[in-house]
N, C-alpha and C positions, 0 to 999 in steps of 0.2 A: 275513312279507308280502311280495311285488313291489308296487313303489308305479306306482301306476295313479293317471291323469291326467285329469280328463274336462271339457268345458266343460260348466259350470253358466249355464243361463240367468239362473239369480235372479242371480248378480253378473255376467254378459256377461266371463268370464274361463275361461281355463281351469285348474282347482287340480288336487292334489295330493288324493287320495280319502285320508280318514279316517273310516273310521267311527265310530258310537257307542258300540259294543260288539264288538271283534276279538275273534275272525274271525269274528262272527259280522254281518251285513246283511242289513236289513229292504228289501224294493224293490215297488213298488207300480206296475203296468202300467194303463193303461185301457185296457181291453177292446171286444168291438163291440158297438154295438148292431143287435141279430137284427133287423130290418126288411128286411132284403137279404140275396144271399150276397154272401160278405165277396168284394173288388176287390183286382187285383197292389197297389195303392195303400197299403192295407190292410196286405194283409201285407209291404210293403215294412218297414213302421213294426213289425211283429210279430217279422222276420224281425232286425232292429234290436236290439231288446230280446232277443230269444235269443243274441245274441253276446254282448252288456252283460253276460246272465247266464253264460253258458259260459266269460268272460274272465274276471270274480270268482272265479269257480271256479277254472278253471286258476291262479290270482294264489295260491289257496288259502283264501277265504273260504267259510265256510257259510252260504248263503240260503233265506231264509223267502222266499218270492215269491208275491203274494195278485193275480191278474187278475181282474177283476169283469165281471159279465153283467151289461149292461143291458136288461130283460127287460119293460121298462115305460115308455113313455115319449112326445109328442106323435105322432112317424113313426110309431111299432109303432102307435099308436091308430087313427088316420086310415088309416093301410096296410089294418091288419084289417078294419077297419069299411068300408072300400071291396072288400073281396075276402067279406062277409058271416060271418067267421068271429070268432070269441073271441080273442084276444090270443094265450092259450097252445097251441092250435090253431094258428095263425099261425107261430106264431116255431120251431117245432119244427123244419121244413126247414131252417132259415136256423142253429140252435142246431150242428144237425149237423153241417151244411156245414160250418161253423168247425173242431171237433173235428176233423173227418175232416183237414181241412186243415194242420192242425197236426203230424198223424203223417206227411200226405204230403210239408211240408217239414222234417220232423223235426227240428220244435220243442218242449225239452225241456217240459213240463208245468207246470205252476204248482203251490205246493204247495194253493191253493185259490182254487178259481172261486165266489166267492158271486153270486146272481144278486142285483137289485136287491128283488123280487118279497116276496123271502125275510128280506127287514132290514127290513123296514117298520117294528118294532118301535125298530129301534139308530135310524134317522131321525128317527122322533117322539121320540124321548128326548134327539136333538140341538138339533130344532129348540123342543122344552120350555124348553131352558137358553140358545139365542137371546133363548127370549120374557124368560125370567127377567130375562135381561142387558141389555133394554133394546137390543138387534141386532135383533132383527125384529120387526115388526108386523105385524097382522092387517087386513084390508079385507076388504071384500065378495066377494071372488074369492078369498081363498087367503092364505099367510102369506107374507111377504117381508124379504129382509134389506135391511137396511137401511147403506150404502156407505156415508153421509157419518159412521157410530160405526168406522168403519175405516182407522183414516189412512190407512196405508200401501196401500189400495186400487191395485191395477194393476201393483204393485212386481214381478212376474212380467215381466210383457209392455213396460213402460216406459212403462206410458199415464198419457197424459197428465192431470194433474190438473183443466187448463181445459175438460177432455173432459164432465167430467162433469157431468151434469144432479140436484141436488139434488131430491129429491121426484120425480121419475120412475122409472116401473116397469114393467118387461118380464114380460107371465105366459109367454111362449113359449119352450121349453128352449135354440132357437137363434136368435139375435141378432145384427147386422149388426155388424159391429169399431168401428165409430166412433159407437156408440151407446151408452155405460156410465150402468146405469139399476140402482135395485133390484130384483133378481131372487129369482121365486119359489123360495122352498123348500117349499110344501105348496098346492096347487088343488081348491079346494073340489069334493066332486060337480058332476058333470054327466051328464044322461040315457044313457045307454046306454058308460060308463064305468067302469074297473075302479074300485073305492074301498076303502079302511080307513076302520074308527074312530080317531080323535085325541082327546084333549081339546080343542084348537082347533077342529074341527070336521073331518065326514067331508069325505074325499078321496085326492086320490094326491100321492105326493114329485113333486116338482120332479127335473130331472135330475142336477144338481150334488149336489143334498147326500147323494145314493147313494155319491158315490166317495169322502165325509168318512169317511161313517158306517161304508163296510166298510174303509177303510183305519185308520181308528185302532180299530178292532175286536180288527183279526186281526195287526197290526205293530206293535205294544208289547212288552209284556215276552217274547222269545225266549225263553220257556219254557212260555209258553200256548199250549195246544192251540185253545183254544173259545174265544180273546177276552180283552177284559179291561173295566175300569171305565174312564171318562173321566178319571177323578180321578187316574189312574195314570198318563197317556198320558206318552208320550217319544215324542221328533223320528224320523220315520222317515229312513233315511239317504238314500232313491234313490227318485224319482217319475219317469217317464218317461210319453212319449205322439207324439202327433206335431206339428210345431210349428203348427197351424191348432187347438190346445186351448190352447194359451196364454195367450186370452181369447177367452169368458169365462170357458171351465169349470174351467181351473188357477187363474185370479185368484180365482176364487168359493171354490174349493176352499178356497185360503190363507183369505180371510179369513172364513168361515163356521168354520173349523177354529179359528186363532187366534185368533176372538173367543169361542170354549166354552174353548180351554184356557187362554189367557194365556200359550201357547210357542208357539216356533220350531215350525210343520208338517212342514217339508221341511230338511231341510241340500242333496238336490243333485237339482237338474230337468235331465232330459235330455229332449231332446225331438229327436225325427227330420223329416227335410225331407222335402218331397214327391214323388211322382213324377210325372215328367208324359210328356202324350202328345200330341203334335205340338205340344209347348210347353204344351198346359192340363194342371192339375193332374186327376189323375182321381179322380173323385169319383160320386158317383148323384149329386148333385144335378144335374151339366152332363150326365148321362146317356151320358159314355163308358169307361165301364168293362170291365174284361176280366175273367175270372175263373181259377181255376182248371181250371177244364174248358173253358171255351176255349183254354188253352193245352196239355191233352190233346188234345181233338180235331186240334189244328192237327201232333198228334205229338211234343210236347215234355213230356219228366222236367220232375216240379216241383222238383226240387233242381236244374235249369239254372238255373230264375228266382231260387233261394236263389243261385246263384251269380254271376250278372249283379248280384246286389244288393250281393252282398261287391266287387265293384268299383268300388265309388264309398262312398267316405266317407259313413258315415250323417248327417251335417250338410248334405252338399251335394245339387240337385236331382238328378235319375237320369233321364234322357230314354228312354223304354220305345217301342224298333222291335225290328219283327221279325229285322231283321239281328243288331241287338244281343244277342236272343235266341239265335239260332244261331249267332252266335261264343261265345257261352257254354256252348253245348253243346256245340260243337265240344271247346273245353276241358275242360271236363267229359269227357265219354269220355276224349279225351287222357292228362288223367289218373288217373284210373280203371281203363288200358290197362297206366300206366307202375306202377301198384300192385297190377292182377294177375302182372305179369310179376315182380315179388320174390316171391321164393317162403319167404326165409327173415325173420325178424324178431331186431333185436338191440338192442344200445347207442344213446341218441340222438347227435348231434353236436351238443357244446354251441356252436360259433362259430354256427353257425344258428339255434342255438333262442335264444342271445342277442337277433342280430336280430329275431327273431320276435318276443321278449316287448317291444323295445323299441317295435315300430311297435305292437302290439298294446295295448299300456299306453297306448302316446301318444292317447289319444281314440279307442280302437277304431279306428285304422289298416288296414282293412282291405286297400286296396289296395297299400300299402306290406306288409302281411303275405304278399299273393298271391305277389309277387314272391319273397320271400324262398325261400315254398313251389318256387316254378318254377327259383328258381336250385338246389335240392336235388333236383329231377328233372335238372336238366341237368347235376349232378355226375359225380365221380368216386366216390362214396361206394362201400361196400360196399352188396349189398343190404341185406345184417339191419338196416346204419346206416340207409340213406334209406327203408326202409320204416317204422322205427320211429319217425323224426324228422317223416315224414309224417304217420303217424297219431298223436301227439302233437299236432301244428300240427291235425287235424280234428279235435281235441277240441274246438276252439274255432269254427272253421270249421263244421264241423258238416254234413259232406257226403257221411258215409256211406258213408269209406273202408275200415272195418273190416269191411264185410261185403262187399267185392269178394276174391272168394275166387281164390286163385292156377288159373290155368289151367296143365293139363297138355299137351305138346305132342303131336298127333296124330302116330299110329302110324306108323312110316316117318322122320318128319321130323329124329328128332334123327340118325340115320344118313346122310341126304341132309345136313344140315348140316356136319358131318364131311366127310362128300364133297366139297360145294365147298370146304370150303378146302381140300384138297389139291390140289384145281385152282389154284385161288387163287395156291398157296404155286409152283408149277409155270408160274404166271404164265397158264394155260388161262383165259384171261378168257370165250369163246364157252361152253367148257363149265358154269362158273359160273354166267355170266348165265340159261341153260336152267333148273339147280337154282335159281336165284332165282325164275324163274316160275314153277316146280313147285311151290315149298313156299310161293308168294302163291297160288296154286288151294287149297290146301290152311289157308288162313285164316293163314297163318304169315310175319310181315315181316322182313326182313336186315337188319343199319344195322351196315354196316362202320366199326368204330373202331379206334384206335392199340393199343386191347387185346383185340381181337378183335371175333369178331361180335357185335352185340347181339339178341335176338331178340324179336320183339313179336308176342303172339298174336290177331288179329282177331276172330277167333271166338269 
């Protein structure tokens, strides 16, 4: 296996990646909360996670990938109530939007997309064990995790222990970053809210417990197809999300999971940075969201946005502008044009392949890897070698270059190109230029090189 290096938020270092059971790798990615349409800030995270998955597969690993769907939480209940709908009816268009977007952005599907509401029994089992171990306690409004019973609470986000207020409780799924407190595992039934029966009281789960329950169920034994028992829990290789999930969500996942199993929950935590709009984080709470549909209305291919995301490292903030998206669209169109004009396919070029691997294996350095791609485009490699090399890179980039079909020259173009070359050899530059203009009207552009004319078909 190729040696990969990732920045692990658990240690705040770039580390060599060593899976527990090579060549198998377990990967859990926090999925969408389907209370609104997915915005481009969310999509940037999902694209980073897809590049991670493709890089692991490019290196020869076999992935088992799970991404959850949060279909019950405070925001969903409140939004559904405001629309006068039940939660299931309310979330349907947003769920569909998510899966449609995955296809538009050429994001590989996960092996499993578990929904929170379909795994309530798994959450109840976890909560029962936490209660039995004294790591959780019941109150008049629900069941809470006692963070004072977990000595390393906050170790992922480097939360200062001085901030922890012993005995303070937070019932909401989301809360302020500077307010660490016991968090809700289970919320007792309230009027007009969905609820489920449990030994500790009828109610519904808190947000954080769902990811622990579903990741632990599906990512233990790689041979297990339908989940496993908590007693046989094995540490998950990689868990990802956006940096704003470090605290409280991911810290809470670690606390409740390790309190149950007494084992390390995850070895490598990879977190994607925010996308910004006018210097602000793009988020539904700020109301500055842009969706894939908004991009489409302005004439942009969704894969243009994917290309834009590749131009920045996943751990760097990326400021979105319509100008930068236009530049990405021009670059992607030019790349497609190059591939379209390569009609044969042969073996890859090892020098560029090694440079590409060095970049992408170094904590997913997509900007550097893209620069290697453009070096290949500008190189004097044969058409077959150039095309094979570019398509190999695109197994990681995911820009859909394999679907770009070679385009044949328009009728009569080949003869005109030959005639123009004769004029050029004779020094008849005016006549040659007239043919160039004639070819341009046919959608054929000519670039004169030392090795002869390079033909590009625009249509």
